[in-house]
Structures are given as structure tokens and as C-alpha cells.
C-alpha positions in Angstrom: -90.6 -9.6 -4.0 -89.0 -7.9 -1.0 -92.1 -8.5 1.2 -92.2 -12.2 0.1 -88.6 -12.9 1.1 -88.9 -11.0 4.4 -92.2 -12.7 5.2 -90.7 -16.2 4.5 -87.6 -15.6 6.5 -89.5 -14.1 9.5 -91.9 -17.0 9.4 -89.0 -19.4 9.3 -87.5 -17.8 12.5 -90.8 -17.6 14.4 -91.6 -21.2 13.8 -88.2 -22.4 15.0 -87.7 -23.8 18.5 -84.8 -23.0 20.9 -82.2 -25.8 20.4 -78.9 -26.5 18.9 -79.1 -27.9 15.4 -77.6 -31.2 14.1 -76.4 -31.9 17.6 -73.8 -29.2 17.4 -73.4 -25.9 19.3 -73.8 -23.6 16.2 -72.0 -23.7 12.9 -69.3 -26.2 12.5 -65.8 -24.9 12.1 -64.4 -24.8 8.6 -64.4 -23.2 5.2 -67.6 -22.1 3.3 -68.3 -21.1 -0.3 -71.2 -18.6 -0.4 -73.3 -17.5 -3.3 -75.6 -14.4 -3.5 -78.1 -15.1 -6.3 -79.2 -12.4 -8.8 -82.3 -12.7 -10.9 -80.2 -12.5 -14.0 -78.3 -15.6 -13.0 -75.0 -13.9 -12.5 -74.4 -15.1 -8.9 -71.8 -13.3 -6.7 -69.5 -15.7 -4.9 -67.5 -15.2 -1.8 -65.8 -17.2 1.0 -65.8 -17.3 4.7 -64.4 -19.3 7.5 -66.2 -20.2 10.8 -64.2 -20.9 13.9 -64.3 -20.7 17.7 -62.7 -17.7 19.4 -62.7 -16.6 23.0 -65.5 -19.0 23.8 -67.8 -18.0 20.9 -68.4 -18.6 17.2 -67.0 -16.1 14.8 -66.7 -15.8 11.0 -64.0 -14.3 8.8 -65.2 -13.1 5.4 -62.3 -13.6 3.0 -61.4 -11.4 0.0 -57.8 -11.8 -1.1 -55.6 -10.7 1.8 -58.6 -9.4 3.8 -60.1 -11.2 6.7 -63.3 -9.3 7.9 -64.3 -10.4 11.4 -68.0 -11.1 12.1 -68.6 -11.8 15.7 -72.4 -11.3 16.2 -73.9 -14.7 15.4 -77.2 -16.0 16.9 -79.1 -19.2 16.7 -82.7 -20.3 17.0 -83.5 -23.9 16.3 -82.1 -24.9 12.9 -81.6 -21.2 11.9 -78.7 -18.9 12.1 -78.6 -15.1 12.1 -75.3 -13.5 11.1 -75.2 -9.8 11.8 -72.5 -8.2 9.7 -70.4 -5.5 11.5 -71.3 -2.6 9.2 -73.8 -1.3 6.6 -77.0 -2.4 8.5 -76.6 -5.8 6.9 -77.2 -9.4 7.9 -77.4 -13.0 6.6 -80.4 -15.1 7.7 -80.4 -18.8 6.9 -81.5 -22.3 7.9 -79.2 -25.3 8.0 -80.1 -27.8 5.3 -80.0 -31.6 6.0 -76.7 -31.7 4.2 -75.2 -29.2 6.6 -75.2 -26.2 4.3 -76.9 -22.8 4.7 -79.9 -21.4 2.7 -81.6 -18.1 3.3 -81.2 -14.4 2.4 -78.9 -11.5 2.6 -80.7 -8.4 3.9 -79.2 -4.9 3.5 -81.2 -2.0 4.8 -81.5 1.1 2.6 -82.9 4.5 3.3 -86.5 3.3 3.2 -86.4 -0.3 2.2 -84.4 -3.5 2.2 -82.3 -5.0 -0.5 -82.9 -8.8 -0.4 -80.9 -11.5 -2.2 -81.2 -15.2 -1.9 -78.1 -16.7 -0.2 -76.6 -20.1 0.0 -73.4 -21.4 1.5 -71.7 -24.8 1.0 -69.8 -26.2 4.0 -66.3 -27.6 3.7 -65.7 -25.8 0.4 -62.9 -23.2 0.2 -63.1 -22.8 -3.6 -64.2 -19.4 -5.0 -64.4 -20.2 -8.7 -63.9 -23.6 -10.2 -60.5 -24.1 -11.7 -60.6 -23.9 -15.5 -59.2 -26.4 -18.0 -57.5 -23.8 -20.1 -54.0 -22.5 -19.6 -54.4 -19.2 -17.8 -53.2 -16.2 -19.8 -51.4 -13.4 -18.0 -53.5 -10.4 -16.8 -51.2 -9.0 -14.1 -50.4 -5.3 -14.4 -52.0 -1.9 -14.6 -55.0 -1.3 -16.9 -56.8 1.7 -18.1 -60.5 0.8 -17.9 -63.6 2.5 -19.2 -66.9 1.6 -17.5 -70.3 2.4 -19.1 -73.8 2.4 -17.6 -76.3 -0.2 -18.8 -77.6 2.2 -21.4 -74.1 3.4 -22.5 -75.2 7.0 -21.6 -72.5 7.6 -19.0 -68.9 6.4 -18.9 -66.2 6.6 -16.1 -62.5 6.0 -16.1 -61.0 3.6 -13.6 -57.6 2.0 -13.2 -57.4 -1.8 -12.7 -54.4 -3.3 -10.9 -54.1 -7.1 -10.9 -51.6 -9.6 -9.4 -51.5 -13.2 -10.6 -50.1 -16.5 -9.4 -51.0 -19.4 -11.7 -54.7 -19.0 -12.3 -55.4 -17.0 -9.1 -55.9 -13.3 -9.6 -56.2 -10.6 -7.0 -56.3 -6.8 -7.2 -58.8 -3.9 -7.5 -60.1 -1.1 -9.5 -59.1 2.4 -8.5 -61.8 5.1 -8.8 -61.6 8.9 -8.4 -63.3 8.5 -5.0 -61.5 5.4 -3.8 -61.3 1.8 -4.9 -63.3 -1.5 -5.1 -61.4 -2.9 -2.1 -60.1 -6.5 -2.3 -61.1 -8.4 -5.4 -60.2 -12.1 -5.8 -60.8 -14.6 -8.6 -59.3 -16.6 -11.4 -58.0 -16.5 -14.9 -59.5 -19.4 -16.7 -57.7 -19.5 -20.0 -58.6 -16.1 -21.5 -61.6 -15.5 -19.1 -61.2 -13.3 -16.0 -63.6 -13.6 -13.1 -63.3 -11.5 -9.9 -65.6 -11.0 -6.9 -65.9 -9.3 -3.5 -68.3 -9.2 -0.6 -67.6 -7.0 2.5 -70.9 -7.3 4.3 -72.5 -4.3 2.6 -71.3 -4.5 -1.0 -71.2 -7.4 -3.5 -69.3 -7.2 -6.7 -68.6 -9.5 -9.6 -66.5 -8.7 -12.7 -65.9 -10.7 -15.8 -64.0 -10.0 -19.0 -62.1 -11.7 -21.8 -58.4 -11.2 -22.7 -58.1 -10.9 -26.5 -55.2 -11.8 -28.7 -54.4 -8.1 -29.0 -53.9 -7.8 -25.3 -57.1 -5.9 -24.5 -59.8 -6.9 -22.0 -63.1 -6.9 -23.8 -66.7 -7.8 -23.2 -66.3 -6.8 -19.5 -69.4 -7.0 -17.3 -69.7 -5.6 -13.8 -72.5 -6.8 -11.5 -73.2 -5.0 -8.3 -75.7 -6.1 -5.6 -79.1 -7.3 -6.6 -79.4 -5.4 -9.9 -76.5 -3.1 -10.6 -74.9 -3.6 -14.0 -72.2 -1.9 -16.2 -70.0 -2.9 -19.1 -66.3 -2.3 -19.3 -63.2 -2.6 -21.5 -59.6 -2.1 -20.6 -56.1 -1.7 -22.2 -52.9 -2.4 -20.5 -51.2 0.9 -19.6 -48.4 1.2 -17.0 -48.9 5.0 -16.9 -52.7 4.9 -16.4 -53.7 7.4 -13.8 -56.7 9.1 -12.2 -57.1 12.9 -11.6 -55.2 14.3 -8.6 -57.4 13.7 -5.6 -56.5 17.1 -4.2 -58.1 18.9 -7.2 -61.6 17.3 -7.3 -63.4 19.2 -4.5 -63.6 22.9 -4.9 -64.3 25.5 -2.2 -64.7 29.3 -1.7 -61.1 30.3 -1.0 -62.2 33.8 0.0 -64.3 32.6 2.8 -63.1 32.8 6.4 -62.5 29.9 8.8 -64.7 26.9 8.5 -67.6 26.7 11.1 -70.2 24.1 12.0 -72.0 22.7 15.0 -73.5 19.2 15.1 -74.4 16.5 17.6 -71.9 13.8 18.5 -72.9 10.1 18.9 -73.9 10.8 22.5 -76.2 13.6 21.5 -74.0 16.4 22.7 -73.6 19.5 20.5 -70.0 19.9 19.3 -68.7 23.0 17.6 -65.6 23.6 15.5 -65.2 26.9 17.4 -64.6 25.1 20.7 -61.3 25.9 22.4 -59.9 22.3 22.0 -59.8 22.9 18.2 -58.4 26.4 18.4 -54.8 26.9 17.0 -54.7 23.2 16.0 -54.3 21.5 12.6 -57.7 19.9 12.1 -58.8 17.2 9.7 -62.5 17.0 8.8 -63.4 13.5 7.7 -66.6 13.6 5.5 -67.9 10.0 5.8 -70.7 7.6 6.4 -71.0 4.2 8.1 -72.4 2.8 4.9 -69.2 3.6 2.9 -66.6 0.9 2.4 -63.8 3.3 1.6 -64.7 5.3 4.7 -64.1 2.0 6.6 -60.6 1.8 5.2 -59.9 5.5 5.9 -61.2 5.3 9.4 -58.9 2.4 10.2 -56.0 4.6 9.1 -57.2 7.8 10.7 -57.8 6.1 14.0 -54.1 5.1 14.2 -53.0 8.4 12.7 -54.9 10.3 15.4 -53.2 8.3 18.2 -49.8 9.3 16.7 -50.5 12.9 15.8 -52.9 14.1 18.4 -50.0 14.8 20.9 -48.4 16.9 18.1 -51.4 19.3 18.0 -53.7 17.6 15.5 -57.4 17.1 15.9 -59.8 15.0 13.7 -63.5 15.4 13.5 -65.7 12.9 11.6 -68.8 14.3 9.9 -71.3 11.5 9.2 -73.9 11.7 6.4 -76.0 8.6 7.0 -78.8 7.0 4.9 -81.6 8.8 6.6 -82.2 11.8 8.9 -83.3 9.5 11.7 -80.8 10.4 14.5 -81.3 7.2 16.5 -80.7 5.0 13.5 -77.6 7.0 12.5 -76.4 6.9 16.1 -76.6 3.1 16.3 -74.8 2.6 12.9 -72.1 5.1 13.7 -71.5 3.8 17.2 -70.8 0.3 15.9 -68.5 1.8 13.3 -66.7 3.8 16.0 -66.3 0.8 18.3 -65.0 -1.5 15.6 -62.1 0.9 14.7 -61.5 2.2 18.2 -62.0 5.8 17.1 -61.1 8.3 19.8 -61.8 11.5 17.9 -65.3 12.9 17.9 -67.7 11.6 15.2 -70.7 14.0 14.5 -74.0 13.3 12.9 -74.9 16.0 10.4 -78.6 15.1 10.3 -78.5 15.4 6.5 -78.9 12.2 4.4 -76.2 11.2 2.0 -78.7 11.3 -0.8 -79.7 14.9 -0.3 -78.5 16.9 -3.3 -78.1 20.0 -1.1 -76.0 18.2 1.5 -73.0 20.5 1.0 -75.1 23.7 1.1 -76.9 22.6 4.3 -73.7 21.6 6.2 -70.5 23.0 4.6 -71.6 25.9 2.4 -68.0 26.8 1.7 -67.7 23.7 -0.5 -69.2 23.8 -4.0 -70.3 20.2 -3.5 -69.3 17.0 -1.7 -67.9 15.0 -4.7 -67.5 11.7 -3.0 -67.1 9.7 0.2 -64.8 9.9 2.0 -63.5 13.4 1.6 -60.9 14.9 4.0 -60.6 18.6 4.6 -57.3 19.9 6.0 -57.6 23.0 8.1 -54.6 25.2 9.1 -54.1 26.5 12.6 -56.3 29.5 11.8 -59.3 27.3 10.9 -59.1 28.0 7.1 -59.2 25.3 4.5 -55.8 24.5 3.2 -56.4 21.4 1.0 -59.2 18.9 0.4 -58.5 15.3 -0.5 -61.4 13.4 -2.2 -61.6 9.6 -1.8 -59.4 7.1 -0.1 -57.4 4.3 -1.7 -57.5 1.4 0.8 -55.0 -1.3 1.6 -56.3 -3.4 -1.3 -54.5 -0.9 -3.7 -51.0 -1.8 -2.4 -48.5 0.9 -3.2 -51.2 3.5 -3.7 -52.3 3.0 -0.1 -48.7 3.5 1.1 -48.2 6.6 -1.1 -51.5 8.1 0.1 -50.6 7.7 3.7 -47.2 9.4 3.1 -49.0 12.3 1.3 -51.4 12.8 4.2 -48.5 12.8 6.7 -46.5 15.3 4.6 -49.6 17.6 4.3 -50.1 17.6 8.1 -46.4 18.0 8.9 -46.3 21.1 6.7 -49.4 22.6 8.4 -47.8 21.9 11.8 -44.7 23.9 10.9 -46.7 27.1 10.0 
């Protein structure tokens, strides 16, 4: 199926002629309702806006309060290629006679492509159709249990939702981060939420029962991901302390490693510029949505704290061991967030079960992405924070920033 879609879309582009379509220089400005089609019929909906900016066409993918800028858009004949800023991902489509888009979403994996049919309707800002039922209230904090398709594994998450009329926004917090900005509706007793950030596509459904529980929940991810979930309202619902999840050998000496930076130069933690400094080691990957949120924060944090004697090093675990491919993905990531601290390519794939042993043997394992290691001025591990709750989590995001600042301030004093 992947080869079929790729073949069709490449043929579509090769047969096009160089011209503007429908007499217009690219996409018309306005709102779009986009749909990623799954084989099981559970389509994942999102919205974007096209507009002119600084003499060129750009898009803003919309999820609740987030506006994700997409500024790499190309045209060929009646076709459009939208290169998404992260995740080695793109939308390829033709313009239909009605002025809509029809094509595919391509997301590159370690050794293949995920391909999903894609459509977008022009001049449509709606995400989900407004329901006829009076919306029940779902705002608040929820203790949610997700189960795999075979009910073999379960995981605890915390849902936090805000509601105005039938519009619902919020997210699910996970031990390693969150599901970023979710947006949807409450249609009577039926909840629907979705998100698309260029690399990840989510769709959640559930029903609010008379006893106040959310039941029959379904979670659809990408082309085939599927879990079920239930939730109970619980104002005190909480996840494990993020500073307790990653274990390390506390008897070991100072941390040590040497890897290539994006430019190919070898960088070692033993270099003089890191000596006697408080150093944060950011374990991350350009494929990781929560790493995107953390990098945005750390980039600004570095500008503020570097003059105080703080260094940050990003350690990237990419999808493959191909340095050139990792270099290209990470460079785009670095440029988008204006990262001034060094970002190193470990050369170990994120899917390698021995990734910690090969790169940071003092750690028992790398539990999740991102993970931040706090080194004291002697180079020894002081604390390790697993995950990152992004701005879509509201107060959790603010509290986490404060906790990171307090940790660093304490290390600077010693």
C-alpha cells in the first residue's frame, strides 16, 4: 500500500507542468479543514490557515492555542508540496476543481514511510460539526487509564480539559510529557478531541456517563495506532514525580562522553568550557514533540542563564544511525528554535534497546524523551528529570519551569 501511494503521488508530480493553478499564485488565503483518513474509518481532523507573509505563502496549523508555522511550500502545476518543519514529514496534494486539496501525508520512519490519504476543504474553519445535544460538562482533572488494543498493557495518564459551551481544549499528561494541544467538542455526552503537529496525529473519543465517568474511550494515533481508555474525575490525580523515574549509578564519578556536533566536530564534556559549570544534558530527538516544547524553553533559558555559569548540551538520538540524515533533521530543529547551545548526534538510534549502555552507561536506562540530566560543578549527576510538560498543560508548564530554575539556582550556589 505504501508503494502504491508513493507511486501515485510521484507520478502526479512528474506529470504536472510548471504554472500557477486556478489563475492564482499558490494557495488562496483562508481557513481549511483537513482530514487524515485511516483505513478503519476513524479520520483525524485538524485545521490550518493559509496567508501571505513577507512576500511568500505560509500556513499555520491550529490546535487550540497553538499556531505552528509552516513556511516551506512549493508548487508545480496544480500540485502543492507542504514540507512540515519537523519530523521529516510533508503533505503532498493536488488542487481539485472545487479548490480543495487531495493527496497524502508522508512521514518518514527509520526505514519506511507512513502514508495516509489527506484532504482539506477550503473556506472551512470548523473542526467537528456542532452537535444537536446540549453539551455536558467535561472540564476538570481526570484520572485516565489507557489500555493497548489487546488489553495486555495499561498506563495511567491525567486528563485536563477546559470547556466553553461545546468547545473543549486540554491535554493528557503522561509520565514522559503530554499530548500537547488537543481541541474538539462536547456533543451532548460525546467527547471528541484531535491534534496534528506535523509529525503526530491524535483522535480521542469518549462518552460521559450519568455517574460522571468517561467510558468507551478510544484513542487513534497515526495510520493504525489504537488504545481504549476510561477516566474518572479526580482533582487530586497525579503522575509519579518526574525526578524519580530515571535511575543512575550514584557511585560513579563525573559524567563523560564525546560525540559529533551538527557540523561534524567532536565535542567532549571534558572540554574546558564545561569545567566548573552547572551543565544540563538534554536527551532528545528531532522526532519528539515534547522535545520540541522543551527545546523552545531551554533555548530561552540558556540565553538567560549562560551568563550565570550554566551550559546546556543536547544529545540527539535520531531514527537511524545515518549521520547525514540526522544532521539535516537536527539542523532544521536547531534553526527553528534558535538554539545556541551545542547539539550533538550520538549516532545511536532511538529504537536501540542498548541506547543508554552505548552512550550514557551511568544511567540504568533512558526511560523517555526528553530527559534532562543536571550536573553539578564537579560534573557529577545531581538530579535527572524525565519528560517535559509543554505549554498545552497550563499550570503544569509554569510549575515545571519554576522547578527547573530552582534546581539550577541551587546548583549554582554550591
